[in-house]
C-alpha positions as protocol buffer text, in pm:
chain_id: "A"
residue {
  index: 1
  type: MET
  ca { x: 7674 y: 11917 z: 11600 }
}
residue {
  index: 2
  type: MET
  ca { x: 7890 y: 11645 z: 11447 }
}
residue {
  index: 3
  type: LYS
  ca { x: 8152 y: 11712 z: 11184 }
}
residue {
  index: 4
  type: ILE
  ca { x: 8251 y: 11475 z: 10909 }
}
residue {
  index: 5
  type: TYR
  ca { x: 8592 y: 11541 z: 10760 }
}
residue {
  index: 6
  type: GLY
  ca { x: 8590 y: 11399 z: 10410 }
}
residue {
  index: 7
  type: LEU
  ca { x: 8539 y: 11491 z: 10048 }
}
residue {
  index: 8
  type: LYS
  ca { x: 8208 y: 11610 z: 9908 }
}
residue {
  index: 9
  type: ASN
  ca { x: 8250 y: 11379 z: 9608 }
}
residue {
  index: 10
  type: CYS
  ca { x: 8356 y: 11076 z: 9815 }
}
residue {
  index: 11
  type: ASP
  ca { x: 8085 y: 10808 z: 9811 }
}
residue {
  index: 12
  type: THR
  ca { x: 8172 y: 10686 z: 10159 }
}
residue {
  index: 13
  type: SER
  ca { x: 8162 y: 11037 z: 10307 }
}
residue {
  index: 14
  type: ARG
  ca { x: 7825 y: 11101 z: 10141 }
}
residue {
  index: 15
  type: ARG
  ca { x: 7683 y: 10768 z: 10265 }
}
residue {
  index: 16
  type: ALA
  ca { x: 7798 y: 10845 z: 10619 }
}
residue {
  index: 17
  type: LEU
  ca { x: 7648 y: 11194 z: 10605 }
}
residue {
  index: 18
  type: LYS
  ca { x: 7315 y: 11064 z: 10476 }
}
residue {
  index: 19
  type: ALA
  ca { x: 7296 y: 10778 z: 10729 }
}
residue {
  index: 20
  type: LEU
  ca { x: 7390 y: 10996 z: 11025 }
}
residue {
  index: 21
  type: LYS
  ca { x: 7127 y: 11254 z: 10931 }
}
residue {
  index: 22
  type: ALA
  ca { x: 6868 y: 10978 z: 10891 }
}
residue {
  index: 23
  type: ALA
  ca { x: 6961 y: 10854 z: 11240 }
}
residue {
  index: 24
  type: GLY
  ca { x: 6878 y: 11198 z: 11379 }
}
residue {
  index: 25
  type: HIS
  ca { x: 7226 y: 11346 z: 11412 }
}
residue {
  index: 26
  type: GLU
  ca { x: 7295 y: 11707 z: 11324 }
}
residue {
  index: 27
  type: VAL
  ca { x: 7592 y: 11674 z: 11089 }
}
residue {
  index: 28
  type: GLU
  ca { x: 7815 y: 11903 z: 10885 }
}
residue {
  index: 29
  type: LEU
  ca { x: 8040 y: 11776 z: 10605 }
}
residue {
  index: 30
  type: ILE
  ca { x: 8376 y: 11952 z: 10595 }
}
residue {
  index: 31
  type: ASP
  ca { x: 8547 y: 11904 z: 10261 }
}
residue {
  index: 32
  type: VAL
  ca { x: 8918 y: 11874 z: 10336 }
}
residue {
  index: 33
  type: ARG
  ca { x: 9006 y: 11939 z: 9972 }
}
residue {
  index: 34
  type: ASP
  ca { x: 8842 y: 12283 z: 9990 }
}
residue {
  index: 35
  type: GLY
  ca { x: 9068 y: 12387 z: 10277 }
}
residue {
  index: 36
  type: GLY
  ca { x: 8821 y: 12269 z: 10539 }
}
residue {
  index: 37
  type: ILE
  ca { x: 9082 y: 12135 z: 10779 }
}
residue {
  index: 38
  type: LYS
  ca { x: 9347 y: 12343 z: 10945 }
}
residue {
  index: 39
  type: PRO
  ca { x: 9700 y: 12206 z: 10990 }
}
residue {
  index: 40
  type: GLU
  ca { x: 9663 y: 12194 z: 11370 }
}
residue {
  index: 41
  type: ALA
  ca { x: 9338 y: 11996 z: 11339 }
}
residue {
  index: 42
  type: LEU
  ca { x: 9505 y: 11750 z: 11104 }
}
residue {
  index: 43
  type: GLU
  ca { x: 9798 y: 11719 z: 11348 }
}
residue {
  index: 44
  type: ARG
  ca { x: 9550 y: 11634 z: 11625 }
}
residue {
  index: 45
  type: LEU
  ca { x: 9382 y: 11369 z: 11411 }
}
residue {
  index: 46
  type: PHE
  ca { x: 9722 y: 11222 z: 11329 }
}
residue {
  index: 47
  type: MET
  ca { x: 9809 y: 11211 z: 11699 }
}
residue {
  index: 48
  type: VAL
  ca { x: 9488 y: 11012 z: 11760 }
}
residue {
  index: 49
  type: PHE
  ca { x: 9494 y: 10777 z: 11460 }
}
residue {
  index: 50
  type: GLY
  ca { x: 9861 y: 10773 z: 11362 }
}
residue {
  index: 51
  type: GLN
  ca { x: 9944 y: 10607 z: 11030 }
}
residue {
  index: 52
  type: ASP
  ca { x: 9585 y: 10476 z: 11005 }
}
residue {
  index: 53
  type: LEU
  ca { x: 9485 y: 10827 z: 10897 }
}
residue {
  index: 54
  type: VAL
  ca { x: 9682 y: 10788 z: 10572 }
}
residue {
  index: 55
  type: ASN
  ca { x: 9483 y: 10619 z: 10296 }
}
residue {
  index: 56
  type: ARG
  ca { x: 9743 y: 10396 z: 10137 }
}
residue {
  index: 57
  type: ARG
  ca { x: 9483 y: 10245 z: 9904 }
}
residue {
  index: 58
  type: SER
  ca { x: 9413 y: 10576 z: 9730 }
}
residue {
  index: 59
  type: THR
  ca { x: 9510 y: 10658 z: 9374 }
}
residue {
  index: 60
  type: THR
  ca { x: 9696 y: 10961 z: 9508 }
}
residue {
  index: 61
  type: TRP
  ca { x: 9914 y: 10740 z: 9731 }
}
residue {
  index: 62
  type: ARG
  ca { x: 9998 y: 10508 z: 9441 }
}
residue {
  index: 63
  type: LYS
  ca { x: 10107 y: 10807 z: 9232 }
}
residue {
  index: 64
  type: LEU
  ca { x: 10354 y: 10928 z: 9495 }
}
residue {
  index: 65
  type: SER
  ca { x: 10720 y: 10838 z: 9461 }
}
residue {
  index: 66
  type: GLU
  ca { x: 10887 y: 10623 z: 9726 }
}
residue {
  index: 67
  type: GLU
  ca { x: 11070 y: 10934 z: 9843 }
}
residue {
  index: 68
  type: GLU
  ca { x: 10746 y: 11133 z: 9879 }
}
residue {
  index: 69
  type: ARG
  ca { x: 10585 y: 10848 z: 10073 }
}
residue {
  index: 70
  type: LYS
  ca { x: 10864 y: 10873 z: 10332 }
}
residue {
  index: 71
  type: GLY
  ca { x: 10780 y: 11238 z: 10398 }
}
residue {
  index: 72
  type: ASN
  ca { x: 10589 y: 11385 z: 10690 }
}
residue {
  index: 73
  type: PRO
  ca { x: 10240 y: 11230 z: 10673 }
}
residue {
  index: 74
  type: VAL
  ca { x: 10061 y: 11546 z: 10790 }
}
residue {
  index: 75
  type: ALA
  ca { x: 10243 y: 11758 z: 10533 }
}
residue {
  index: 76
  type: LEU
  ca { x: 10153 y: 11503 z: 10265 }
}
residue {
  index: 77
  type: MET
  ca { x: 9784 y: 11510 z: 10362 }
}
residue {
  index: 78
  type: LEU
  ca { x: 9784 y: 11890 z: 10363 }
}
residue {
  index: 79
  type: GLU
  ca { x: 9933 y: 11889 z: 10014 }
}
residue {
  index: 80
  type: HIS
  ca { x: 9715 y: 11599 z: 9894 }
}
residue {
  index: 81
  type: PRO
  ca { x: 9390 y: 11600 z: 10099 }
}
residue {
  index: 82
  type: SER
  ca { x: 9263 y: 11284 z: 9930 }
}
residue {
  index: 83
  type: LEU
  ca { x: 9536 y: 11093 z: 10118 }
}
residue {
  index: 84
  type: MET
  ca { x: 9335 y: 11129 z: 10439 }
}
residue {
  index: 85
  type: LYS
  ca { x: 9131 y: 10820 z: 10517 }
}
residue {
  index: 86
  type: ARG
  ca { x: 8769 y: 10914 z: 10538 }
}
residue {
  index: 87
  type: PRO
  ca { x: 8535 y: 10987 z: 10679 }
}
residue {
  index: 88
  type: VAL
  ca { x: 8667 y: 11110 z: 11011 }
}
residue {
  index: 89
  type: ILE
  ca { x: 8368 y: 11180 z: 11232 }
}
residue {
  index: 90
  type: LEU
  ca { x: 8400 y: 11419 z: 11525 }
}
residue {
  index: 91
  type: GLU
  ca { x: 8133 y: 11463 z: 11791 }
}
residue {
  index: 92
  type: GLU
  ca { x: 8111 y: 11786 z: 11991 }
}
residue {
  index: 93
  type: GLY
  ca { x: 8232 y: 11603 z: 12301 }
}
residue {
  index: 94
  type: GLY
  ca { x: 8555 y: 11520 z: 12118 }
}
residue {
  index: 95
  type: LEU
  ca { x: 8476 y: 11158 z: 12033 }
}
residue {
  index: 96
  type: LEU
  ca { x: 8635 y: 11052 z: 11703 }
}
residue {
  index: 97
  type: THR
  ca { x: 8599 y: 10764 z: 11461 }
}
residue {
  index: 98
  type: ILE
  ca { x: 8763 y: 10694 z: 11128 }
}
residue {
  index: 99
  type: GLY
  ca { x: 8611 y: 10507 z: 10836 }
}
residue {
  index: 100
  type: TRP
  ca { x: 8255 y: 10389 z: 10781 }
}
residue {
  index: 101
  type: GLY
  ca { x: 8244 y: 10020 z: 10865 }
}
residue {
  index: 102
  type: LYS
  ca { x: 8013 y: 9813 z: 11084 }
}
residue {
  index: 103
  type: ASP
  ca { x: 8180 y: 9923 z: 11408 }
}
residue {
  index: 104
  type: GLU
  ca { x: 8154 y: 10294 z: 11324 }
}
residue {
  index: 105
  type: LYS
  ca { x: 7790 y: 10259 z: 11217 }
}
residue {
  index: 106
  type: LYS
  ca { x: 7707 y: 10076 z: 11539 }
}
residue {
  index: 107
  type: HIS
  ca { x: 7894 y: 10334 z: 11745 }
}
residue {
  index: 108
  type: TRP
  ca { x: 7693 y: 10621 z: 11594 }
}
residue {
  index: 109
  type: GLY
  ca { x: 7362 y: 10432 z: 11615 }
}
residue {
  index: 110
  type: VAL
  ca { x: 7319 y: 10375 z: 11243 }
}
residue {
  index: 111
  type: ALA
  ca { x: 7160 y: 10057 z: 11111 }
}
residue {
  index: 112
  type: ASP
  ca { x: 7393 y: 9856 z: 10890 }
}
residue {
  index: 113
  type: ALA
  ca { x: 7216 y: 9845 z: 10556 }
}
């Protein structure tokens, strides 16, 4: 079973979910805004992806003050889940990818439409 950490109303997360299912993967969407990610899981993702996990193009990021932006990134993402770049896809074996570009689609065996 694969897990997609994202937002249920995020177009990219929904496209990834749909494409992965169509490619034959068993997938579960975990909405991070609805408390779907525990702090220790987010810490692990941050250890893997570092600052790339923070979506600096989001509306939420632009609304933060300079002082807030300097804060602990994991704490910021826990407080504002939409700051997490998405989707983060986790395979049972522990393999992780972030985003939904050509490389991620190819990695998961999804045709680039």
